[in-house]
KEKE-3310 file (N, C-alpha, C; in steps of 0.2 Angstrom, whole numbers, plus 5000, padded with zeros to 4 digits):
npx = (5105:5101:5097:5110:5117:5110:5113:5126:5127:5121:5129:5141:5135:5132:5144:5142:5129:5129:5138:5130:5121:5126:5132:5120:5117:5127:5125:5113:5113:5115:5126:5135:5147:5144:5130:5125:5129:5126:5112:5112:5101:5095:5105:5106:5093:5094:5103:5098:5087:5094:5100:5087:5082:5091:5094:5094:5080:5074:5065:5052:5046:5033:5029:5019:5016:5008:4989:4973:4961:4945:4947:4959:4976:4985:4999:5006:5010:5020:5017:5024:5014:5012:5024:5030:5038:5036:5029:5025:5013:5007:5003:4996:4996:4988:4994:4988:4979:4973:4960:4956:4957:4948:4936:4934:4929:4932:4931:4940:4952:4958:4969:4973:4987:4993:5003:5011:5022:5024:5028:5020:5020:5015:5002:5000:4993:4980:4980:4983:4971:4961:4964:4959:4947:4947:4953:4968:4977:4989:4995:5011:5021:5035:5051:5056:5069:5075:5073:5079:5082:5081:5070:5060:5047:5035:5019:5003:4993:4999:4997:4984:4983:4990:4982:4971:4975:4978:4966:4959:4967:4964:4950:4933:4927:4929:4935:4939:4949:4953:4965:4965:4976:4975:4962:4957:4963:4960:4946:4945:4951:4942:4930:4934:4934:4921:4914:4920:4913:4919:4922:4927:4925:4925:4916:4913:4918:4929:4931:4943:4946:4950:4955:4944:4935:4943:4940:4931:4929:4943:4960:4976:4985:4978:4979:4991:4993:4985:4987:5001:5008:5009:5022:5029:5031:5037:5049:5055:5053:5058:5070:5085:5090:5104:5120:5123:5113:5102:5092:5098:5099:5086:5071:5064:5052:5059:5060:5064:5061:5048:5044:5049:5038:5027:5032:5032:5019:5013:5022:5022:5016:5024:5037:5032:5029:5041:5048:5040:5043:5057:5054:5048:5057:5067:5059:5056:5046:5044:5034:5026:5037:5040:5030:5031:5043:5038:5028:5035:5045:5039:5033:5045:5050:5053:5048:5054:5045:5040:5044:5035:5024:5020:5019:5010:4999:4997:4992:4982:4972:4972:4973:4967:4955:4950:4943:4931:4926:4922:4930:4942:4953:4960:4973:4966:4953:4939:4935:4922:4913:4900:4895:4897:4887:4884:4892:4895:4896:4906:4911:4923:4926:4936:4932:4940:4949:4963:4970:4962:4949:4933:4919:4926:4928:4917:4911:4912:4899:4891:4896:4896:4884:4876:4876:4864:4855:4853:4864:4874:4885:4889:4901:4906:4919:4918:4928:4941:4956:4966:4976:4969:4960:4963:4972:4976:4966:4953:4952:4952:4941:4930:4929:4935:4926:4914:4917:4920:4908:4900:4906:4902:4889:4887:4893)
npy = (4910:4919:4932:4937:4938:4946:4959:4959:4962:4973:4982:4981:4988:5000:5013:5014:5019:5029:5037:5039:5047:5059:5063:5065:5078:5085:5089:5096:5105:5124:5130:5121:5118:5109:5108:5116:5111:5103:5092:5089:5090:5078:5068:5070:5066:5052:5048:5051:5043:5029:5031:5031:5019:5010:5014:5013:5012:5021:5021:5032:5049:5054:5067:5078:5092:5104:5106:5111:5117:5121:5133:5137:5137:5123:5117:5100:5088:5073:5061:5048:5036:5025:5012:4997:4981:4977:4987:5004:5015:5029:5045:5059:5072:5088:5105:5113:5122:5112:5116:5122:5111:5102:5109:5108:5094:5082:5066:5051:5042:5026:5021:5008:5001:4993:4977:4972:4972:4985:5002:5011:5024:5023:5027:5040:5050:5046:5048:5062:5067:5063:5070:5084:5084:5074:5065:5057:5042:5029:5013:5011:5000:4989:4987:4970:4966:4974:4972:4965:4948:4944:4949:4941:4932:4935:4933:4930:4930:4939:4950:4953:4955:4966:4976:4974:4979:4993:4997:4997:5005:5017:5018:5019:5026:5028:5025:5013:5010:5001:4996:4986:4972:4972:4971:4959:4953:4964:4962:4950:4954:4963:4954:4945:4952:4957:4945:4942:4952:4963:4980:4990:4992:4999:5012:5012:5001:5002:4995:4993:4987:4973:4957:4948:4938:4929:4920:4925:4932:4929:4936:4938:4938:4930:4918:4915:4911:4900:4891:4887:4875:4875:4872:4877:4892:4891:4887:4894:4907:4912:4918:4921:4935:4945:4948:4962:4969:4974:4963:4951:4935:4933:4924:4929:4936:4943:4960:4965:4953:4954:4966:4964:4955:4963:4972:4963:4959:4968:4973:4978:4991:4998:4999:5008:5019:5022:5026:5036:5045:5047:5054:5066:5072:5074:5083:5095:5094:5096:5095:5084:5075:5076:5071:5057:5054:5055:5045:5034:5034:5030:5018:5010:5008:4997:4983:4971:4956:4947:4931:4919:4927:4930:4917:4912:4919:4917:4904:4904:4915:4914:4901:4892:4899:4902:4913:4916:4904:4901:4893:4899:4899:4907:4906:4896:4902:4904:4914:4924:4933:4936:4939:4952:4966:4980:4989:4999:4996:4999:4995:4996:4997:4996:4998:4993:4985:4975:4967:4964:4957:4959:4960:4953:4961:4965:4954:4954:4960:4949:4940:4947:4946:4949:4962:4976:4982:4994:4999:4997:4998:5000:5004:5004:5010:5019:5015:5014:5008:4998:5005:5017:5018:5022:5033:5047:5058:5052:5045:5057:5065:5057:5045:5047:5059:5052:5041:5049:5056:5044:5041:5052:5050:5038:5041)
npz = (4987:4978:4982:4987:4977:4969:4977:4975:4962:4962:4969:4960:4949:4954:4952:4939:4938:4944:4937:4926:4932:4934:4922:4916:4922:4919:4906:4907:4916:4916:4918:4914:4900:4892:4891:4882:4869:4854:4852:4866:4874:4872:4874:4887:4892:4888:4898:4910:4910:4909:4923:4931:4927:4933:4947:4965:4974:4988:5003:5001:5006:5016:5015:5016:5019:5022:5024:5018:5028:5032:5024:5028:5029:5036:5045:5044:5055:5056:5067:5078:5084:5090:5091:5084:5082:5068:5063:5062:5069:5062:5065:5057:5062:5064:5066:5078:5090:5105:5108:5095:5086:5092:5090:5076:5076:5069:5061:5066:5057:5053:5042:5035:5028:5014:5017:5006:4997:4992:5000:5013:5008:4996:4998:4999:4992:4996:5009:5009:5004:5012:5023:5025:5030:5041:5055:5052:5054:5051:5045:5045:5038:5043:5033:5031:5030:5038:5050:5064:5067:5081:5085:5082:5074:5061:5058:5049:5058:5067:5060:5060:5074:5077:5070:5076:5090:5086:5082:5095:5101:5097:5096:5104:5093:5079:5062:5050:5037:5024:5011:4998:4999:5015:5016:5020:5032:5041:5039:5045:5058:5064:5064:5073:5086:5086:5088:5100:5107:5110:5116:5110:5096:5080:5071:5056:5042:5028:5014:5001:4985:4987:4991:4996:4992:4982:4973:4963:4948:4944:4944:4935:4947:4955:4948:4948:4960:4963:4952:4954:4965:4983:4988:4979:4980:4992:4989:4979:4980:4992:5002:5011:5020:5017:5025:5026:5030:5044:5047:5045:5040:5041:5035:5020:5008:4995:4991:4978:4970:4970:4964:4951:4948:4948:4937:4927:4926:4918:4906:4894:4896:4906:4898:4888:4896:4901:4889:4885:4895:4892:4881:4884:4892:4881:4874:4882:4891:4906:4917:4914:4914:4928:4934:4931:4937:4950:4951:4949:4959:4970:4966:4963:4974:4986:4998:5007:5013:5028:5028:5033:5035:5022:5015:5023:5019:5006:5006:5015:5010:4996:4991:4998:5001:5014:5022:5014:5014:5026:5036:5041:5056:5068:5078:5085:5085:5077:5062:5061:5052:5050:5063:5065:5068:5071:5064:5051:5032:5018:5003:4989:4973:4957:4941:4931:4938:4938:4948:4959:4956:4949:4960:4970:4982:4984:4991:5004:5008:5007:5016:5028:5035:5046:5047:5044:5030:5027:5031:5023:5009:4992:4978:4962:4954:4938:4924:4931:4937:4947:4955:4953:4963:4974:4972:4962:4951:4949:4961:4970:4965:4964:4973:4986:4990:4992:5002:5012:5015:5018:5030:5037:5038:5046:5057)
capx = (5111:5100:5098:5118:5119:5107:5117:5134:5126:5120:5137:5145:5132:5132:5146:5138:5122:5131:5140:5125:5116:5132:5132:5114:5117:5132:5121:5107:5116:5116:5133:5140:5148:5141:5123:5124:5131:5120:5110:5112:5095:5093:5109:5104:5087:5096:5108:5093:5083:5098:5099:5083:5081:5097:5096:5091:5074:5073:5058:5050:5044:5026:5031:5013:5018:5002:4983:4968:4956:4941:4950:4966:4982:4986:5004:5005:5017:5021:5019:5023:5008:5014:5030:5030:5044:5036:5024:5024:5007:5008:4997:4997:4993:4986:4997:4984:4978:4968:4953:4954:4956:4942:4930:4932:4925:4934:4930:4946:4952:4963:4970:4978:4990:4995:5009:5012:5028:5026:5028:5014:5019:5010:4994:5002:4988:4974:4980:4981:4964:4957:4966:4956:4940:4947:4960:4970:4983:4991:5000:5018:5024:5043:5054:5058:5077:5078:5071:5084:5080:5080:5062:5056:5044:5028:5014:4996:4988:5001:4996:4978:4983:4992:4976:4966:4978:4978:4958:4957:4970:4960:4941:4928:4925:4934:4932:4944:4948:4959:4967:4969:4978:4973:4955:4956:4965:4956:4939:4945:4952:4935:4925:4935:4932:4913:4912:4921:4909:4925:4918:4931:4923:4924:4910:4913:4924:4928:4936:4945:4950:4954:4953:4939:4934:4948:4937:4926:4933:4951:4965:4983:4988:4975:4979:4998:4993:4982:4992:5007:5007:5011:5028:5034:5032:5041:5056:5056:5053:5059:5078:5088:5092:5112:5123:5123:5106:5100:5088:5103:5097:5079:5069:5060:5051:5063:5057:5066:5057:5041:5045:5049:5033:5024:5032:5030:5011:5012:5028:5022:5014:5029:5040:5030:5029:5049:5049:5037:5047:5062:5053:5046:5064:5069:5056:5056:5040:5045:5029:5025:5043:5041:5024:5034:5047:5035:5025:5041:5049:5034:5032:5050:5052:5049:5051:5053:5039:5043:5041:5030:5017:5018:5017:5002:4994:4996:4989:4975:4969:4972:4973:4961:4950:4947:4937:4924:4923:4921:4935:4948:4954:4966:4974:4960:4947:4935:4933:4915:4910:4892:4895:4897:4881:4882:4896:4893:4901:4907:4916:4924:4930:4939:4929:4946:4955:4967:4974:4958:4944:4926:4916:4931:4927:4910:4909:4911:4892:4887:4899:4893:4876:4874:4875:4858:4856:4854:4871:4880:4885:4895:4902:4911:4923:4919:4934:4946:4960:4968:4980:4965:4954:4965:4977:4974:4960:4945:4951:4951:4935:4924:4929:4936:4921:4910:4919:4918:4900:4897:4909:4899:4882:4888:4897)
capy = (4914:4925:4938:4938:4939:4953:4964:4960:4965:4981:4985:4982:4993:5007:5016:5015:5022:5037:5041:5041:5053:5064:5064:5069:5084:5089:5091:5100:5111:5129:5132:5117:5120:5102:5109:5121:5108:5100:5085:5090:5087:5070:5065:5071:5062:5046:5047:5052:5036:5025:5031:5029:5011:5007:5016:5009:5017:5020:5023:5039:5052:5056:5074:5081:5097:5107:5104:5116:5116:5126:5137:5140:5133:5121:5112:5093:5085:5066:5059:5041:5035:5017:5009:4989:4978:4977:4992:5009:5018:5037:5050:5066:5077:5095:5109:5118:5121:5107:5119:5123:5104:5099:5113:5103:5089:5078:5060:5047:5036:5022:5019:5002:5000:4985:4974:4967:4974:4993:5006:5014:5029:5023:5030:5048:5054:5043:5053:5070:5069:5062:5074:5091:5082:5068:5064:5051:5038:5024:5009:5011:4993:4990:4982:4964:4965:4979:4970:4961:4941:4943:4952:4936:4930:4939:4929:4933:4932:4945:4956:4953:4957:4972:4980:4975:4984:4999:4999:4998:5011:5023:5017:5017:5032:5027:5023:5009:5010:4996:4996:4980:4966:4972:4970:4951:4953:4969:4959:4944:4957:4966:4949:4942:4958:4957:4939:4943:4957:4970:4987:4996:4991:5005:5013:5010:4998:5003:4990:4996:4984:4968:4949:4944:4931:4929:4915:4929:4935:4928:4939:4935:4937:4925:4912:4912:4907:4894:4886:4884:4871:4879:4870:4881:4897:4890:4885:4897:4915:4913:4918:4925:4942:4945:4951:4969:4972:4972:4958:4946:4927:4932:4922:4934:4936:4948:4966:4966:4948:4957:4971:4959:4952:4969:4975:4957:4959:4974:4975:4984:4998:5001:5001:5013:5024:5024:5029:5043:5049:5050:5060:5072:5075:5077:5091:5100:5094:5096:5094:5077:5070:5076:5064:5050:5052:5055:5039:5028:5035:5026:5012:5006:5007:4990:4980:4963:4954:4941:4923:4916:4930:4930:4911:4911:4924:4913:4899:4905:4918:4913:4895:4888:4903:4901:4918:4916:4896:4900:4889:4901:4899:4912:4902:4892:4905:4904:4920:4924:4940:4936:4942:4959:4968:4987:4992:5001:4993:5002:4992:5000:4992:4998:4993:4990:4982:4969:4963:4962:4956:4961:4955:4950:4965:4964:4948:4955:4960:4942:4937:4951:4945:4952:4970:4978:4982:5001:5000:4993:5003:4998:5008:5002:5017:5018:5016:5015:5002:4996:5011:5023:5018:5025:5038:5051:5061:5047:5044:5063:5068:5053:5041:5050:5061:5045:5038:5056:5055:5037:5041:5057:5048:5034:5042)
capz = (4985:4972:4986:4988:4969:4968:4980:4972:4956:4964:4969:4953:4945:4956:4948:4932:4939:4947:4931:4922:4936:4934:4915:4914:4926:4916:4899:4908:4921:4912:4920:4910:4893:4888:4891:4875:4864:4849:4855:4873:4878:4870:4878:4895:4893:4888:4904:4917:4909:4912:4929:4934:4927:4937:4953:4970:4976:4995:5004:5000:5012:5014:5013:5017:5023:5025:5021:5019:5033:5033:5021:5032:5028:5043:5044:5046:5058:5056:5075:5080:5089:5092:5087:5086:5078:5061:5060:5066:5068:5060:5065:5053:5066:5062:5071:5079:5097:5106:5106:5088:5083:5095:5086:5069:5077:5063:5063:5067:5052:5053:5036:5035:5022:5012:5017:5000:4993:4992:5006:5015:5005:4991:4999:5001:4989:4999:5016:5008:5002:5018:5029:5025:5035:5045:5058:5050:5056:5045:5047:5042:5039:5042:5029:5035:5030:5043:5057:5068:5068:5087:5086:5082:5067:5059:5055:5047:5064:5071:5056:5064:5082:5076:5068:5083:5095:5084:5083:5104:5105:5093:5095:5098:5088:5074:5055:5048:5028:5021:5004:4994:5004:5021:5017:5022:5039:5044:5041:5052:5065:5067:5065:5080:5089:5086:5091:5108:5110:5110:5118:5105:5089:5075:5068:5051:5040:5021:5011:4994:4979:4991:4988:5001:4989:4975:4968:4960:4943:4946:4939:4934:4952:4959:4945:4949:4968:4962:4948:4957:4972:4990:4989:4974:4984:4999:4986:4975:4981:5000:5003:5016:5020:5017:5031:5026:5033:5051:5048:5043:5040:5042:5029:5017:5001:4993:4987:4970:4966:4971:4960:4945:4946:4947:4930:4923:4924:4912:4904:4888:4899:4909:4893:4885:4901:4901:4883:4885:4899:4889:4875:4889:4893:4875:4871:4888:4894:4912:4921:4913:4917:4934:4936:4929:4943:4956:4951:4950:4965:4974:4963:4961:4981:4987:5005:5009:5017:5031:5024:5036:5034:5014:5014:5025:5016:5000:5008:5018:5006:4988:4989:5003:5002:5021:5023:5011:5015:5034:5039:5046:5063:5070:5084:5088:5086:5071:5060:5059:5049:5052:5070:5065:5068:5070:5060:5043:5028:5011:4998:4983:4967:4951:4935:4926:4942:4936:4952:4964:4951:4950:4964:4976:4988:4986:4993:5011:5011:5009:5023:5034:5034:5051:5045:5042:5024:5027:5034:5019:5002:4988:4974:4957:4951:4931:4922:4936:4937:4954:4958:4953:4967:4981:4970:4956:4949:4951:4969:4973:4963:4965:4978:4993:4994:4994:5008:5018:5016:5021:5037:5041:5039:5051:5063)
cpx = (5108:5099:5104:5120:5116:5110:5123:5132:5125:5126:5141:5141:5131:5137:5144:5132:5124:5134:5135:5120:5120:5132:5126:5114:5122:5129:5114:5109:5118:5124:5138:5141:5144:5134:5122:5128:5125:5118:5110:5107:5092:5097:5108:5098:5089:5100:5103:5090:5087:5099:5094:5081:5085:5097:5092:5086:5074:5066:5056:5048:5037:5026:5024:5015:5013:4995:4978:4962:4951:4943:4955:4971:4985:4993:5003:5011:5016:5023:5019:5019:5011:5020:5031:5036:5043:5031:5024:5016:5009:5003:5000:4992:4993:4990:4993:4983:4973:4961:4950:4953:4949:4935:4929:4928:4925:4934:4937:4947:4958:4963:4975:4979:4992:5003:5010:5017:5030:5026:5022:5014:5016:5004:4995:4994:4980:4974:4979:4974:4959:4958:4962:4949:4940:4954:4964:4977:4984:4996:5006:5022:5032:5045:5057:5066:5079:5077:5075:5080:5077:5073:5057:5052:5037:5024:5008:4993:4992:5000:4987:4978:4985:4986:4972:4969:4978:4970:4957:4961:4966:4952:4939:4926:4929:4932:4938:4942:4955:4960:4970:4970:4975:4966:4953:4957:4961:4948:4939:4947:4946:4930:4926:4933:4924:4912:4915:4917:4914:4922:4921:4930:4923:4918:4908:4920:4923:4933:4937:4949:4953:4951:4949:4938:4938:4945:4933:4931:4941:4956:4971:4986:4986:4977:4986:4996:4989:4984:4997:5006:5011:5019:5033:5036:5037:5050:5059:5057:5056:5067:5079:5091:5100:5114:5124:5117:5105:5096:5092:5100:5089:5076:5063:5058:5054:5059:5058:5063:5050:5041:5046:5042:5027:5024:5031:5022:5010:5018:5028:5020:5020:5035:5039:5030:5036:5051:5045:5041:5052:5060:5050:5052:5066:5065:5054:5050:5041:5040:5027:5030:5043:5035:5026:5038:5044:5032:5030:5045:5046:5035:5038:5052:5049:5052:5051:5048:5043:5040:5036:5024:5015:5015:5010:4997:4993:4991:4982:4971:4967:4972:4969:4955:4946:4942:4931:4921:4922:4925:4940:4948:4960:4968:4969:4953:4944:4933:4926:4911:4902:4891:4895:4891:4879:4888:4895:4899:4901:4913:4916:4928:4930:4936:4935:4952:4958:4971:4969:4951:4936:4922:4920:4931:4921:4907:4909:4904:4889:4890:4896:4887:4872:4871:4868:4860:4856:4861:4877:4879:4891:4895:4909:4913:4922:4926:4941:4950:4961:4971:4974:4961:4957:4971:4974:4968:4953:4945:4949:4943:4930:4924:4930:4929:4916:4911:4919:4910:4896:4900:4904:4892:4881:4893:4894)
cpy = (4920:4932:4940:4941:4946:4959:4966:4963:4972:4985:4986:4988:5000:5012:5019:5019:5029:5040:5043:5047:5059:5066:5068:5075:5088:5092:5094:5106:5117:5131:5128:5118:5115:5104:5113:5117:5105:5093:5085:5087:5080:5066:5065:5066:5054:5044:5047:5044:5030:5024:5029:5022:5008:5008:5011:5014:5015:5022:5030:5042:5053:5063:5078:5086:5101:5104:5110:5114:5121:5133:5140:5134:5129:5115:5106:5091:5077:5064:5052:5041:5029:5015:5001:4987:4979:4983:4997:5013:5026:5040:5056:5071:5085:5100:5114:5117:5115:5109:5119:5117:5102:5103:5109:5097:5084:5070:5057:5043:5033:5020:5013:5000:4994:4983:4969:4969:4981:4997:5010:5021:5029:5025:5035:5051:5052:5048:5061:5071:5068:5068:5081:5089:5076:5069:5058:5049:5033:5020:5008:5004:4994:4984:4976:4964:4970:4978:4964:4953:4940:4946:4947:4936:4934:4936:4933:4935:4938:4951:4958:4957:4964:4978:4980:4980:4991:5002:5001:5004:5018:5024:5020:5022:5032:5024:5019:5008:5005:4996:4990:4974:4966:4971:4963:4951:4958:4966:4953:4948:4959:4960:4946:4947:4957:4951:4939:4948:4963:4977:4993:4995:4998:5006:5011:5006:4999:4999:4992:4990:4978:4961:4946:4939:4931:4923:4918:4932:4934:4933:4935:4933:4931:4918:4909:4908:4900:4888:4883:4881:4876:4879:4874:4888:4897:4890:4889:4906:4917:4913:4923:4931:4942:4948:4959:4972:4969:4965:4951:4939:4927:4930:4927:4933:4942:4955:4966:4960:4951:4962:4968:4957:4957:4971:4969:4956:4963:4976:4980:4991:5002:5003:5007:5019:5027:5027:5035:5048:5051:5055:5065:5076:5079:5083:5095:5099:5091:5093:5085:5072:5070:5071:5059:5049:5051:5047:5033:5029:5030:5019:5006:5005:5002:4987:4973:4962:4948:4934:4920:4919:4930:4923:4909:4914:4920:4908:4900:4908:4916:4905:4889:4891:4902:4906:4916:4908:4896:4895:4892:4902:4903:4910:4900:4896:4907:4912:4920:4931:4940:4939:4949:4962:4977:4991:4993:4998:4996:4998:4997:4996:4996:4994:4990:4986:4975:4964:4961:4963:4959:4957:4953:4954:4965:4959:4949:4957:4953:4939:4941:4951:4949:4959:4972:4981:4990:5003:4999:4998:5000:5003:5004:5008:5015:5020:5017:5008:5002:5003:5017:5024:5022:5032:5041:5055:5057:5047:5052:5066:5065:5048:5043:5055:5057:5043:5043:5056:5050:5037:5045:5054:5041:5034:5043)
cpz = (4980:4976:4986:4981:4967:4971:4978:4966:4956:4965:4965:4949:4947:4952:4942:4932:4941:4941:4927:4925:4934:4927:4914:4917:4921:4909:4901:4912:4916:4912:4916:4904:4888:4886:4884:4869:4860:4853:4862:4876:4877:4874:4885:4896:4893:4895:4910:4916:4912:4919:4933:4933:4931:4944:4959:4974:4984:4996:5004:5006:5011:5012:5012:5022:5027:5022:5023:5023:5034:5030:5024:5031:5035:5042:5048:5049:5058:5064:5075:5086:5093:5088:5089:5080:5071:5058:5066:5064:5068:5062:5062:5057:5063:5068:5072:5086:5098:5105:5099:5085:5085:5091:5079:5069:5070:5066:5062:5062:5054:5046:5037:5028:5021:5014:5011:4994:4992:5000:5007:5012:4998:4992:5001:4998:4994:5006:5014:5007:5008:5023:5030:5031:5039:5049:5056:5054:5050:5048:5043:5042:5038:5036:5033:5035:5035:5049:5060:5069:5076:5088:5084:5074:5067:5055:5052:5053:5067:5067:5060:5072:5081:5075:5073:5089:5093:5085:5091:5104:5102:5094:5103:5092:5082:5067:5052:5040:5027:5014:5001:4998:5010:5023:5021:5030:5044:5045:5047:5059:5067:5068:5072:5085:5092:5089:5098:5111:5113:5110:5112:5098:5085:5073:5061:5048:5032:5017:5003:4990:4983:4989:4994:4998:4982:4971:4962:4955:4945:4941:4939:4941:4956:4955:4947:4956:4967:4958:4949:4964:4978:4991:4984:4976:4989:4995:4981:4975:4988:5000:5010:5017:5021:5023:5031:5028:5040:5052:5045:5044:5041:5034:5027:5010:4999:4988:4980:4967:4966:4964:4952:4944:4945:4939:4926:4921:4918:4910:4898:4891:4902:4903:4890:4891:4902:4894:4882:4889:4896:4883:4878:4891:4886:4873:4876:4891:4902:4917:4920:4915:4923:4937:4935:4935:4949:4957:4953:4956:4971:4973:4964:4969:4985:4993:5005:5014:5021:5029:5026:5034:5026:5013:5017:5022:5009:5001:5010:5015:4999:4987:4993:5003:5009:5023:5020:5012:5023:5039:5042:5052:5064:5077:5088:5088:5079:5068:5057:5057:5050:5059:5070:5064:5067:5068:5053:5038:5022:5008:4991:4979:4962:4946:4931:4931:4940:4941:4957:4958:4952:4955:4971:4982:4990:4991:5001:5013:5011:5015:5028:5033:5041:5051:5043:5035:5023:5030:5030:5012:4998:4981:4970:4954:4944:4929:4925:4937:4945:4958:4958:4959:4973:4978:4963:4955:4951:4958:4972:4972:4965:4971:4985:4995:4996:5001:5012:5019:5020:5029:5041:5043:5044:5057:5071)
residu = (MET:LEU:TYR:GLN:PHE:HIS:GLU:LEU:ASN:ARG:SER:PHE:MET:ASN:PRO:LEU:ILE:GLN:TRP:ALA:GLU:ALA:SER:SER:LYS:LEU:PHE:THR:ASN:PRO:VAL:SER:PRO:LEU:ALA:HIS:THR:PRO:PHE:ALA:GLN:ARG:ILE:ALA:ALA:GLY:TYR:GLU:LEU:MET:TYR:ARG:LEU:GLY:LYS:ASP:TYR:GLU:LYS:PRO:GLU:PHE:ALA:ILE:GLY:THR:VAL:SER:VAL:ALA:SER:LYS:THR:VAL:PRO:ILE:ILE:GLU:GLU:ILE:THR:GLU:LYS:LYS:SER:PHE:CYS:THR:LEU:LEU:HIS:PHE:LYS:LYS:ASP:MET:SER:ASN:LYS:GLU:PHE:ALA:ALA:LEU:LYS:GLN:PRO:THR:VAL:LEU:LEU:VAL:ALA:PRO:LEU:SER:GLY:HIS:HIS:ALA:THR:LEU:LEU:ARG:ASP:THR:VAL:ARG:SER:LEU:LEU:PRO:GLU:HIS:ASP:VAL:TYR:ILE:THR:ASP:TRP:ALA:ASP:ALA:ARG:MET:VAL:PRO:ILE:GLU:GLU:GLY:ALA:PHE:HIS:LEU:HIS:ASP:TYR:ILE:TYR:TYR:VAL:GLN:ASP:PHE:ILE:ARG:LYS:LEU:GLY:PRO:ASP:LEU:HIS:VAL:ILE:SER:VAL:CYS:GLN:PRO:THR:VAL:PRO:VAL:LEU:ALA:ALA:ILE:SER:LEU:MET:ALA:THR:ALA:LYS:ASP:PRO:LYS:LEU:PRO:LYS:THR:MET:THR:MET:MET:GLY:GLY:PRO:ILE:ASP:PRO:ARG:ARG:SER:PRO:THR:GLN:VAL:ASN:ASN:LEU:ALA:THR:GLU:LYS:PRO:PHE:SER:TRP:PHE:GLU:ASN:LYS:VAL:ILE:TYR:SER:VAL:PRO:PRO:ASN:TYR:PRO:GLY:PHE:SER:ARG:LYS:VAL:TYR:PRO:GLY:PHE:LEU:GLN:HIS:ALA:GLY:PHE:VAL:ALA:MET:ASN:PRO:GLY:ARG:HIS:ALA:GLN:SER:HIS:TRP:ASP:PHE:TYR:MET:HIS:LEU:ARG:THR:GLY:ASP:ASN:GLU:SER:ALA:GLU:GLU:HIS:ARG:LYS:PHE:TYR:ASP:ASP:TYR:ASN:ALA:VAL:LEU:ASP:MET:PRO:ALA:GLU:TYR:TYR:LEU:GLU:THR:ILE:LYS:THR:VAL:PHE:GLN:GLU:PHE:SER:LEU:PRO:MET:GLY:THR:TRP:GLU:VAL:GLU:GLY:LYS:LEU:VAL:ARG:PRO:GLN:ASP:ILE:LYS:ASN:ILE:ALA:LEU:PHE:THR:VAL:GLU:GLY:GLU:LEU:ASP:ASP:ILE:SER:GLY:ALA:GLY:GLN:THR:GLN:ALA:ALA:HIS:ASP:LEU:CYS:SER:GLY:ILE:PRO:LYS:ALA:MET:LYS:GLN:ASP:PHE:VAL:ALA:PRO:GLY:CYS:GLY:HIS:TYR:GLY:ILE:PHE:SER:GLY:ARG:ARG:TRP:ARG:GLU:THR:ILE:CYS:PRO:ARG:ILE:GLY:GLU:PHE:ILE:LYS:ASN:HIS:ALA)
# end
């Protein structure tokens, strides 16, 4: 009933939130006489903060209209390459002739986005930075509440098979980048392909801030998974989608619960951020206020995860440590990272990452013992937290150029 109560509460709050939005505009629009009253800016700031704290955040757009390629501004077209029940393979196609594009000789990159609460648009900055020198595709995972139950279940092994299908579609001249959660299923997908001697194996795999071995430097996220029994997750966080969504009656881990968990990890930081936003509005610092809006438009937009996929991830990755233990079987097939021989491996971690701790992603090097040392690379970004690995100044200026150079060296 929690999901239904959440929807009911949202319906009751909606008029208040709309009123707060309208009031904010009344005290800021120069046409309105209220905008010229004393303390108008403070009142408007308070109303906007109320509106943003209570509003429902829809999935944002990638909104990457153009990119600079070889000193030329090129339009970007979002093109659906393949559509599955739970994922869409999106291509950020450069709007130029086939001859012009071929002359660029850009490596093809499959960016595997997390299915862990946020939409793929959280990687907007990742895509934007890769586009000038790469042909970029991304996995855009569906919100489970929008997938009719007739489409069937979605398990952890389905995630692996989806990734394999996309690799085969784009390979073999392909470079795979996985960010956070997908590092584990991506490594499993490529390991199984290597064991089967699949001819469409990618050239490189870059793994960023992921829980390859959560036993190393466990974080608050890891501790939650190990301190609670599996039955706790089954009984406390899984709910049925209410009837006002296409996925009615599907069992999910609701996005609003995930969001509450995200905020609970750093409540002080988020409270300070919202206070700073209020002060920026009061003082007319519109640039800083807009940065806050952009970040939280993505951060607050969450999706529901299929229950079976979420529970299997908790058990396989965070409780049984099946990948580093060498015991993971995917429908009877053992996952053997040591069978990967000719795929270059690059791992990236953030020095201050409080979600995937130090050494968790680096563990891939030990597991992929068949890859020659000359084809392995590791980088720990100084002063970088989890989100800084794939977004922001450190990503753009330090990490992205290193990944680009790595791909070029092993193309």
